[in-house]
C-alpha positions in Angstrom: 23.1 -18.0 1.7 25.5 -18.6 4.6 28.5 -17.1 2.6 26.3 -14.2 1.5 25.4 -13.3 5.1 29.1 -13.3 6.0 30.2 -11.1 3.1 27.1 -8.9 3.0 25.6 -9.0 6.6 22.0 -7.6 7.0 21.6 -4.3 8.7 18.5 -3.0 10.5 16.7 -0.8 8.0 15.8 1.6 10.7 18.9 2.0 12.9 21.6 0.3 10.9 22.6 -2.3 13.5 24.1 -5.5 12.0 22.2 -8.7 12.3 18.7 -8.5 10.7 16.7 -6.2 8.5 14.8 -5.2 11.7 16.5 -5.4 15.0 14.5 -6.4 18.1 14.7 -2.9 19.6 13.3 -1.3 16.5 10.7 -4.0 15.9 9.4 -3.4 19.4 8.9 0.3 18.6 6.7 -0.2 15.6 3.2 1.2 16.1 0.5 -1.3 14.8 -2.9 -0.2 13.8 -5.2 -1.5 16.5 -8.4 0.0 15.2 -9.1 0.5 11.5 -10.4 3.9 10.3 -12.8 5.3 7.6 -10.7 6.6 4.7 -12.8 9.8 4.4 -13.3 11.1 7.9 -10.4 9.2 9.5 -12.5 8.2 12.5 -12.5 4.6 13.8 -14.5 2.2 11.8 -15.3 -1.5 12.1 -12.9 -3.4 9.9 -12.1 -0.1 8.1 -15.4 0.1 6.3 -16.3 3.5 4.9 -19.0 5.0 7.2 -22.5 5.1 5.7 -22.5 8.9 5.9 -19.1 9.1 4.2 -19.9 6.8 1.2 -19.3 8.0 -2.3 -20.9 6.5 -5.4 -17.4 6.0 -6.9 -15.5 5.8 -3.7 -13.4 3.4 -1.6 -15.5 0.8 0.3 -12.9 -0.2 2.9 -9.3 0.5 4.1 -7.2 -2.0 5.9 -3.7 -0.9 7.2 -1.1 -2.7 9.2 1.0 0.1 10.8 0.9 3.7 11.7 3.2 5.8 9.4 5.6 7.0 12.0 9.0 6.2 13.6 10.5 3.0 12.5 8.1 2.3 9.7 8.4 5.8 8.3 12.2 5.5 8.2 12.1 2.1 6.5 9.6 3.1 3.8 11.5 6.3 3.0 14.6 4.2 2.5 12.7 1.8 0.3 11.7 4.6 -2.0 15.1 6.2 -2.4 17.9 3.9 -1.3 17.0 0.2 -0.9 17.0 -2.7 -3.4 14.2 -5.1 -4.1 15.9 -7.8 -2.1 16.2 -5.7 1.0 12.5 -4.8 0.8 11.5 -8.4 0.4 13.6 -9.3 3.5 11.6 -6.6 5.3 8.2 -7.9 4.1 9.1 -11.4 5.2 10.2 -10.1 8.6 6.8 -8.4 9.2 4.7 -11.1 7.6 2.9 -12.1 10.8 1.6 -8.5 11.1 0.7 -8.4 7.4 -1.1 -11.7 7.8 -3.2 -10.5 10.7 -4.5 -7.5 8.7 -4.9 -9.2 5.4 -6.8 -12.2 6.9 -9.3 -9.7 8.2 -10.1 -8.6 4.7 -10.2 -12.2 3.4 -12.8 -13.2 6.0 -15.2 -10.5 4.5 -14.4 -10.5 0.8 -14.2 -13.3 -1.8 -13.1 -13.3 -5.4 -10.4 -10.6 -4.9 -8.0 -9.3 -7.5 -5.0 -7.3 -6.3 -4.2 -4.1 -8.1 -1.0 -2.1 -7.2 -1.0 1.6 -7.4 1.2 2.4 -10.4 4.1 4.8 -10.6 4.4 7.1 -13.6 6.9 5.5 -16.0 9.4 8.4 -15.5 9.4 7.9 -11.7 9.7 4.2 -12.0 12.7 4.5 -14.3 14.3 6.8 -11.8 13.8 4.4 -8.9 14.4 1.2 -10.8 11.2 -0.5 -9.4 7.8 0.2 -7.9 7.8 -0.8 -4.3 4.0 -1.2 -4.3 4.2 -3.8 -7.1 6.6 -5.7 -4.8 4.1 -5.6 -2.0 1.3 -6.8 -4.3 3.4 -9.6 -5.7 4.4 -10.6 -2.2 0.7 -10.7 -1.1 -0.3 -12.6 -4.3 2.3 -15.3 -3.6 1.6 -15.6 0.1 -2.2 -15.7 -0.1 -2.7 -17.2 -3.6 -4.6 -14.3 -4.9 -4.5 -13.1 -8.5 -2.8 -9.8 -9.4 -3.6 -7.5 -12.3 -2.2 -4.2 -13.3 -5.5 -2.6 -14.2 -4.3 1.0 -14.0 -1.6 3.1 -15.6 -0.4 6.5 -14.3 -0.7 9.1 -17.0 0.3 12.2 -15.0 3.7 12.6 -13.4 2.5 14.2 -10.2 4.5 15.7 -7.4 5.0 13.4 -4.3 1.9 13.8 -2.2 4.1 14.1 0.9 5.6 17.3 -0.5 2.2 19.0 -0.5 0.8 20.7 2.6 -3.0 20.9 2.2 -5.7 18.3 1.3 -6.8 20.5 -1.6 -3.3 20.6 -3.0 -3.1 16.8 -2.8 -6.5 16.4 -4.3 -5.7 18.6 -7.2 -2.3 17.1 -7.7 -3.6 13.5 -8.1 -6.8 14.3 -10.1 -6.9 12.6 -13.5 -3.7 10.8 -12.8 -4.9 7.2 -13.6 -6.4 5.5 -16.6 -7.9 2.0 -16.8 -5.8 -0.2 -19.2 -7.4 -3.6 -18.7 -11.1 -3.7 -19.3 -11.7 -7.5 -19.5 -11.8 -7.9 -15.7 -14.8 -9.8 -14.2 -17.0 -7.0 -12.9 -18.1 -9.2 -10.1 -14.7 -9.2 -8.5 -13.6 -7.1 -5.6 -10.5 -5.1 -6.5 -8.0 -4.6 -3.7 -5.9 -1.6 -4.4 -2.4 -2.1 -2.8 -0.3 0.9 -1.6 2.6 1.3 0.7 1.4 4.4 2.5 -2.0 6.1 2.8 -1.5 9.7 3.9 -4.5 11.9 2.9 -6.1 9.1 1.0 -6.4 11.1 -2.2 -4.3 8.7 -4.3 -6.3 5.6 -3.6 -9.6 7.5 -3.8 -8.7 8.7 -7.3 -7.8 5.1 -8.3 -11.0 3.8 -6.9 -13.0 6.5 -8.7 -11.5 5.4 -12.1 -12.2 1.7 -11.3 -15.8 2.3 -10.2 -16.5 4.6 -13.2 -15.6 1.6 -15.3 -18.2 -0.5 -13.4 -16.1 -2.3 -10.9 -18.6 -2.9 -8.1 -16.4 -3.0 -5.0 -13.0 -1.4 -4.3 -11.1 -1.9 -1.1 -7.6 -0.7 -0.1 -4.7 -2.5 1.7 -1.7 -0.5 2.8 1.3 -1.3 4.9 0.9 2.0 6.7 -1.4 4.9 7.2 -0.7 8.5 8.5 -4.0 8.9 10.4 
């Protein structure tokens, strides 16, 4: 490890400074989520629970996010998708673990019997990137918090990136019918925690939750590293 650090020194994933995956200056600029929000109206909500007036029969029950999707976090997560390796991303997750732990423990205090389910990439997109960064997040959470993980969904529609679309309706139409349940032997009493890197409009995780609940999963919550609202 010592030799590796000399030959291949770590760089800040935000500004490029040599030393660590996140330099002190960039780390200080990260915007943490102080108050969770409802995934449907985007207004503040206790613990991220969906407001009573916003609830859907087959909808998301709760959203917990760690950071706002801007500045440093935005730059890092964009690099993850298009330039970084698994190892670099794991270094980053370990660097921010205290912040992850704060958000994740909030959910653990409320929910028991959780199964993690990463939002899948379409196979074509995953081959292009070489890995699914969301699976890395889910495996990291599973290891750190001793929670089972299960790939319950498959992506059957190779959609455009949601960030490339301008309106909520475009994003909703783009992601509609994108997922299919592939594992039906899950204990229906479990709480499924969908894991994603970024929640922007929320349509991706809402569509995934819809498929799970249509297949009789009683409770679906979402954990994301960042959110755009």
